[in-house]
N, C-alpha and C positions, 0 to 999 in steps of 0.2 A: 441458616444462622451463620455459617462460616462465610458465605458470600456477603452477607450484610456486614459482618465484621471487617472484611476486606474493603468493602465500600467505604466504611467509616474511616479506615486507615488512609484511603485514597484522598478523602476530603481533607484530612489533617496533614498529610505529607507536604513538605515544601517542594513541590514538583518542579517548578522552574529552577530553583536553586540546585536541586539534585541533577537536573539535566544539564545545566551550565557546567557544574563540576565534572560530571562524567564526560561531557563533550571536550572539555579542556584536557582531561587525562587521556582521552582516546586519540588525540592528535599528537601526543608527545612521543618522541623517539627515545625509549628507555632501555634499548638493547635487550639484555637477557631478562630484565624484568618484564618487558612487553611479551617476549617469547613465553615466559613462565605463565603470564596471565592468559595468553591465548590458549596454551595447552590446558590450563585449568578450566577455562571456559568450554573448550571442546569436550573435555571429559565430563563436566557437569551437565552439559546439554546434549551430549552425544552428537556432536557436529561431525559430519563426514567430509573430511578434507580431501579424500581421494578423488572426488569429482572436480575439485578446483584446479585451475591452471598452476597455482603454487600449492603444492601438497605438504610442504614443511612449514611448521609454525614459525621457524626462525627466518623464513623468507619475507615475512611481513614486518615492515619497519614500525608501524603503528597499529593500534587497535582498529582505527578507522580503515586502514588498508585491508585488514582482515574482514571487517564487516562488509566492505564494498567489493569483496573478492569476485572474480569472474570464474566461470566454469570452463572446463575443457570444451572444445568445439563440438564433440559428439556426446556430451553429457545429457543433453535434452533433445529429444526428437520432436520436431515441429510438424503438426498435422497440416499438410500442404493442400488438402482438398479445397477446391475453389470456394465452396460455400461454408467452410468450417470457421468457427470462432474459437480461439484457444484460451486456455487459462493464462492469466497475466503474471502469475507468481507461484512459487512454491509455498505451500502453507496448508490451511484448512478452509474449506468452503463453509463459512459460518452461517450465511443466509443467502438465499437467492429467490427470485420470483418476480411478480408483477407489482408495480407501484400503483396501489389502489387508493383512489381519493387522495392522492399526493402523500401517501403514507408508505414508509419502508419499515420492514420488520428488523429491529436490532437484535432482539432475543425474545424468548417466550414472555409475553406480557408487556413488552416494551417496543413502542413504535416511535419513529421520528419523521419529520416532514421533509419533503423534497425542497420546499422553500428555504428552510433553515440550512439544509445541507449545502445548497448552492449559493448561500448568502444572498437570497432574494434576487438573484440574477433573472430578469424577466424573460430573456430569450431561453435560458436553460430550463426554466419552469415550463415554458411552452413546449420545448423540444421533448422533454422527458415525462410529461404528464401521461399517466397510464402506460409508461414504458416498462422496461425490464431492468433488473439490477442483480449484481452478484457481488458479495462481500467476501474477500479473501483475507484471512488473518495470518500474518507471518510471525511465528514465534521466534525466540532467540536462536533456536537450533537451525532455522531455515536459511537458505540462500537468500540474501537480502536485496537482490536486484529485481526490478519489475519490468515487464515486457509488453509490447503491443498485442492486443488480442486479434487485430485485423489491420489491414492497410489503412492509413489515414494521413490527412494533412492537418497540421496543428493550426488552429485559428485563434485560440485565446488561452492564456494562463492567468490564474488568479491565486494570490496568496491570501489566506484568511487567517488572521491571528486568533488564538484561542487558548483554552486550557491544555494540559498535558496529562489527562487521566490515562491510566493503563487501559489497554484495549484487550486484555485477556478475557477468556470466557467468563471468569468469575465476576469481573467488573461490568462487562456488557450485560450480564444478567441482573445486575443490581443497581447500576447508575443510569438514569434516563438520559437520552439525547447525547450520548458520548460522542458520536461521530459528527454531530452538528455543533458540539461545544468545543471539541478539540481543534487545535491548529491543523490546517490542511492546505494542500496545493491542488487546485482544480485545473485539469488540462482538458480543453475542449477540442475535439477533432471533427473534421468533415470526412466521412467515409462513404463507400458505396451502399452502406446500410442506412445512411442518413447520419445525423449527429451522434457522436459517441463521446463519453467523458470518462477519464480515469481520475479518480479523486484519491490523493495520497494523504493519509491521515497520520498526524504526529501522535506521540504518546510519551509517557514518562521514560526518561533515559534515552529517547531517540535523539541523539545529538545533532542530527542533520538530515534534511531531505534534499536530494540532489537530482537534477535532470541533466541529460547529456547535452542539450542545446543551450543551456543557460548556466550550468554549474550549480553551486550551492544556493538554494533559495532561502533556507533557514538553517542556522542563524545567519545574521543577527535577528533578534526578535524585538522589533521596534513598536509592536502593538498597533500597527496600521495596515489596512488592506492595500495590496499592490496588484496592479493589472498590467499585462503585456498583451498586445495584439500582433497577429502575424498574417502575412498574405499567403504566398505559395512557397516560401523558401524552406520550410521544414516538412519534409515528407518522410514518414516512417512506415516500414513494411511489417507484415504480420510476423511476430516472433522477435522483432528487433528490440534490443536493449533500450529502455527509456531512461533509466537512472537507478538510484538506490536509496535505501534507508540506511543510516548508520546505526543499526540495530533494527529488530523486527518491528512491524506495525501492521497497518491494514490498507488494502486497496479496494475501493468501491468502484465498480464499473457500471456505467449507465448506458442504456440503449433506448432508442425511440420506440414508440408503440408500434406493434406489428412488424418489427424489424428482424427479430430473432426468435428461435424456438430452442429452449434448453434441451440438452441431451436427456433421453428418457431414463437413463440409469443413474442420473445425479440425485444425491440426497444430502441434506445438511449434515455436516461433519466429515464429508469426504476429504481425504488427503489430496491436495492438488499439486501438480507439477507443471512448470512452464512447458507449453507446447501441446499438452493434452487437449482434447476437444472439450469445450465448454458448451457450445451451442452451434446451430447452423442458421444461415440466413434464410429467411422466409422468401 
């Protein structure tokens, strides 16, 4: 009942307006006010700043600087085994498994289609049919940067406009097709495993999605799909920083059929940390 109430609130909220206002506020340099807000946020969500390169709230000029914070060099250990695939983000493993009949599990009782997730891109539908997927939810308390799960060469990036529903556990269990309805950035890579995609899903109050090779992808929110193609100029290694959310959201990682095998000890709800083993190459 409570989840249904939260879902109704999500439908009624002016999500775009709230996100625009928060995004505007988050990039303002407000001095002591910014420091006070960051300290309050850290206390409310139990954010551990001791892992960050800048450990003092006063060192961040804006809220966005705080959200995009980098970690100390030794804060995350990367599994360097040749066949290992690593977690792309700190958060919670909300779902993972095999894409069966083009369906991915969003939450108990809720499925969504591969076609809708990749905006009906014919090549990606072919690449990931009967493949594997892992969904990582980044809450407000988490480190907000996302990383490469394996070595790869970027081939394509697509911005898909959409809604900005919350992607918290309560709403993913109540609102159908959230990940295929929300704004997202799809990054397609060529890897030794075959094609691999990292899909960066927007949400309410996520003021920005940014990637290291192109900067801020959203905003602006112009309501049109955008596409970029690449040859061999952008190569990223396992564990390398890809970009950030300006507040938490979700990363969906797609692999081709028979490319990987998930670690035996994984279960839905596991806490994830960048660099930990997610799977290994078959």
